[in-house]
C-alpha positions as a LaTeX table, in Angstrom:
\begin{tabular}{lrrr}
\hline
Residue & $x$ (\AA) & $y$ (\AA) & $z$ (\AA) \\
\hline
Met1 & $-28.03$ & 112.34 & 94.19 \\
Ser2 & $-28.47$ & 113.55 & 90.72 \\
Arg3 & $-25.40$ & 115.98 & 91.01 \\
Lys4 & $-23.33$ & 113.54 & 92.86 \\
Ser5 & $-23.85$ & 110.74 & 90.24 \\
Ser6 & $-24.04$ & 112.87 & 86.99 \\
Leu7 & $-27.34$ & 111.00 & 86.22 \\
Ser8 & $-30.65$ & 112.58 & 85.57 \\
Glu9 & $-33.26$ & 112.48 & 88.11 \\
Arg10 & $-35.39$ & 110.52 & 85.57 \\
Thr11 & $-32.63$ & 107.84 & 85.27 \\
Ile12 & $-32.35$ & 107.48 & 89.11 \\
Arg13 & $-36.23$ & 107.07 & 89.30 \\
Tyr14 & $-36.03$ & 104.52 & 86.60 \\
Tyr15 & $-33.42$ & 102.56 & 88.52 \\
Glu16 & $-35.82$ & 102.60 & 91.58 \\
Glu17 & $-38.66$ & 101.34 & 89.41 \\
Gln18 & $-36.42$ & 98.53 & 88.33 \\
Gly19 & $-35.56$ & 97.69 & 91.96 \\
Leu20 & $-31.90$ & 98.70 & 91.70 \\
Leu21 & $-32.33$ & 101.49 & 94.27 \\
Lys22 & $-34.67$ & 102.05 & 97.29 \\
Ala23 & $-35.02$ & 105.60 & 98.27 \\
Ser24 & $-36.30$ & 106.39 & 101.79 \\
Arg25 & $-39.07$ & 109.11 & 101.93 \\
Ser26 & $-39.38$ & 112.05 & 104.07 \\
Asp27 & $-42.75$ & 112.94 & 105.84 \\
Gly28 & $-43.46$ & 115.16 & 102.84 \\
Gly29 & $-42.74$ & 112.43 & 100.29 \\
Gln30 & $-39.25$ & 113.69 & 99.23 \\
Arg31 & $-36.67$ & 110.87 & 98.22 \\
Trp32 & $-33.96$ & 110.50 & 100.73 \\
Tyr33 & $-30.79$ & 108.74 & 99.82 \\
Thr34 & $-27.87$ & 107.36 & 101.88 \\
Asp35 & $-24.22$ & 107.20 & 101.12 \\
Glu36 & $-24.84$ & 103.48 & 100.48 \\
Asp37 & $-27.33$ & 104.35 & 97.85 \\
Leu38 & $-24.61$ & 106.63 & 96.21 \\
Val39 & $-22.23$ & 103.70 & 96.35 \\
Tyr40 & $-24.91$ & 101.26 & 94.63 \\
Leu41 & $-25.59$ & 104.05 & 91.98 \\
Lys42 & $-21.94$ & 104.50 & 91.19 \\
Arg43 & $-21.72$ & 100.64 & 90.95 \\
Ile44 & $-24.62$ & 100.59 & 88.54 \\
Ile45 & $-23.07$ & 103.16 & 86.49 \\
Glu46 & $-19.78$ & 101.18 & 86.27 \\
Leu47 & $-21.44$ & 97.94 & 85.56 \\
Lys48 & $-23.57$ & 99.44 & 82.79 \\
Gly49 & $-20.36$ & 100.87 & 81.42 \\
Leu50 & $-19.05$ & 97.39 & 81.31 \\
Gly51 & $-21.90$ & 96.15 & 79.30 \\
Phe52 & $-24.02$ & 94.70 & 82.01 \\
Ser53 & $-27.91$ & 94.79 & 81.53 \\
Leu54 & $-30.03$ & 96.14 & 84.38 \\
Gln55 & $-31.45$ & 92.60 & 84.77 \\
Glu56 & $-27.89$ & 91.26 & 85.32 \\
Ile57 & $-27.16$ & 93.99 & 87.88 \\
Arg58 & $-30.32$ & 93.44 & 89.71 \\
Arg59 & $-29.63$ & 89.65 & 90.09 \\
Ile60 & $-26.28$ & 90.49 & 91.72 \\
Phe61 & $-27.70$ & 93.09 & 94.00 \\
Glu62 & $-30.52$ & 90.77 & 95.11 \\
Leu63 & $-27.82$ & 88.38 & 96.37 \\
Lys64 & $-27.02$ & 90.79 & 99.12 \\
Glu65 & $-30.19$ & 89.76 & 101.08 \\
Ser66 & $-28.98$ & 85.99 & 101.28 \\
Asp67 & $-25.29$ & 86.60 & 101.24 \\
Gln68 & $-23.89$ & 87.91 & 104.47 \\
Ser69 & $-20.30$ & 86.98 & 103.58 \\
Gly70 & $-20.40$ & 88.54 & 100.13 \\
Asn71 & $-19.01$ & 85.35 & 98.55 \\
Leu72 & $-22.06$ & 84.66 & 96.46 \\
Arg73 & $-21.94$ & 88.20 & 94.98 \\
Arg74 & $-18.25$ & 87.89 & 94.33 \\
Glu75 & $-18.68$ & 84.56 & 92.47 \\
Ala76 & $-21.63$ & 85.97 & 90.53 \\
Leu77 & $-19.69$ & 89.00 & 89.57 \\
Leu78 & $-16.56$ & 86.97 & 88.70 \\
Ser79 & $-18.69$ & 84.75 & 86.48 \\
Glu80 & $-20.27$ & 87.80 & 84.70 \\
Tyr81 & $-17.03$ & 89.48 & 84.29 \\
Arg82 & $-15.58$ & 86.31 & 82.68 \\
Lys83 & $-18.56$ & 86.05 & 80.41 \\
Lys84 & $-18.22$ & 89.69 & 79.35 \\
Leu85 & $-14.53$ & 89.29 & 78.88 \\
Ser86 & $-15.20$ & 86.38 & 76.59 \\
Glu87 & $-17.78$ & 88.24 & 74.60 \\
Asp88 & $-15.72$ & 91.24 & 74.10 \\
Arg89 & $-12.61$ & 89.26 & 73.03 \\
Ala90 & $-14.85$ & 87.63 & 70.39 \\
Lys91 & $-16.07$ & 91.02 & 69.29 \\
Met92 & $-12.55$ & 92.18 & 69.19 \\
Gln93 & $-11.38$ & 89.29 & 66.93 \\
Thr94 & $-14.39$ & 90.06 & 64.63 \\
Leu95 & $-13.44$ & 93.67 & 64.63 \\
Gln96 & $-9.76$ & 92.81 & 63.97 \\
Ala97 & $-10.79$ & 90.59 & 60.88 \\
His98 & $-12.82$ & 93.49 & 59.56 \\
Ile99 & $-10.00$ & 96.05 & 59.99 \\
Asp100 & $-7.60$ & 93.59 & 58.27 \\
Glu101 & $-10.03$ & 93.37 & 55.40 \\
Leu102 & $-10.37$ & 97.06 & 55.14 \\
Glu103 & $-6.51$ & 97.45 & 55.22 \\
Trp104 & $-6.24$ & 94.96 & 52.38 \\
His105 & $-8.68$ & 96.95 & 50.20 \\
Val106 & $-6.92$ & 100.21 & 50.95 \\
His107 & $-3.56$ & 98.59 & 50.07 \\
Gln108 & $-5.03$ & 97.15 & 46.83 \\
Leu109 & $-6.51$ & 100.55 & 45.77 \\
Glu110 & $-3.23$ & 102.47 & 46.70 \\
Lys111 & $-1.30$ & 100.13 & 44.32 \\
Ala112 & $-3.57$ & 100.88 & 41.54 \\
Glu113 & $-1.48$ & 104.01 & 40.50 \\
Asp114 & $-2.19$ & 104.11 & 36.64 \\
Gly115 & $-6.03$ & 103.95 & 36.88 \\
Phe116 & $-8.39$ & 101.34 & 38.05 \\
Thr117 & $-9.17$ & 99.17 & 35.05 \\
Glu118 & $-7.66$ & 95.85 & 36.13 \\
Cys119 & $-5.89$ & 93.87 & 38.65 \\
Pro120 & $-2.41$ & 95.01 & 39.49 \\
Gly121 & $-1.04$ & 91.78 & 37.85 \\
Ala122 & 2.67 & 91.46 & 38.28 \\
Leu123 & 2.53 & 93.47 & 41.50 \\
Cys124 & 0.46 & 90.68 & 43.06 \\
Ala125 & 3.39 & 88.37 & 43.40 \\
Ser126 & 5.15 & 90.64 & 45.77 \\
Cys127 & 1.88 & 91.72 & 47.61 \\
Glu128 & 1.83 & 90.82 & 51.29 \\
Tyr129 & $-1.80$ & 90.06 & 50.82 \\
Arg130 & $-1.58$ & 87.62 & 47.88 \\
Ser131 & $-2.44$ & 84.64 & 49.89 \\
Arg132 & $-6.09$ & 86.08 & 50.33 \\
Cys133 & $-6.41$ & 87.91 & 47.02 \\
Val134 & $-9.18$ & 86.49 & 44.83 \\
Phe135 & $-7.47$ & 88.28 & 41.81 \\
Phe136 & $-3.95$ & 86.88 & 42.37 \\
Arg137 & $-2.75$ & 84.49 & 39.63 \\
Ser138 & 0.50 & 82.66 & 39.50 \\
Glu139 & 3.18 & 83.43 & 36.90 \\
Gly140 & 2.02 & 82.97 & 33.38 \\
Glu141 & $-1.73$ & 83.49 & 34.10 \\
Glu142 & $-3.54$ & 86.54 & 32.92 \\
Pro143 & $-4.64$ & 88.96 & 35.54 \\
Ile144 & $-8.46$ & 89.37 & 35.80 \\
Ser145 & $-9.79$ & 92.51 & 34.53 \\
Asp146 & $-12.53$ & 94.64 & 36.07 \\
His147 & $-14.40$ & 94.45 & 32.63 \\
Gln148 & $-14.66$ & 90.68 & 32.63 \\
\hline
\end{tabular}
C-alpha cells in the first residue's frame, strides 16, 4: 500500500488511527488492504492536497454508512469544495494586493536613479501609482525628503 500510494507506512497507520482507513488483518496480524482501501487512500491524498483537514475528510467518509445513494457525500463534498474555493479566492485577493504593493515599491525604487535621498518629485505626476503614493504632491508642492 505504501508503494502504491507513495505514502510512508507510518502515514498510512496514522490514517488508520484517525479512522480514515480500516485494514483487515491476516491470521499473523499483518495488515491487508483492498483495492477500495487504495481508492480511499488516494482520495485522502487528493483532498489533503486541496486543503481539507483529516477531520473534514473523516466526516465525509463517515457518510458512506448512512448514504447508500451517495447524494449526502456528494452534497457534503460540494459544500466543502465551495467553502475551500471561497477561502482560496480570498487568499488570492490578499496575495494579489501584497504583490501589487511590492510592485509599487520596486517601481518607486527603480525610478530613483540619482540616489535615494528624496521622493522623485516631478516624476510622481507621471507615475502610474501616484493615486496611492503617500509621497505624491500636486504641482507647486515640495516633494517630501527622506531626511524630514
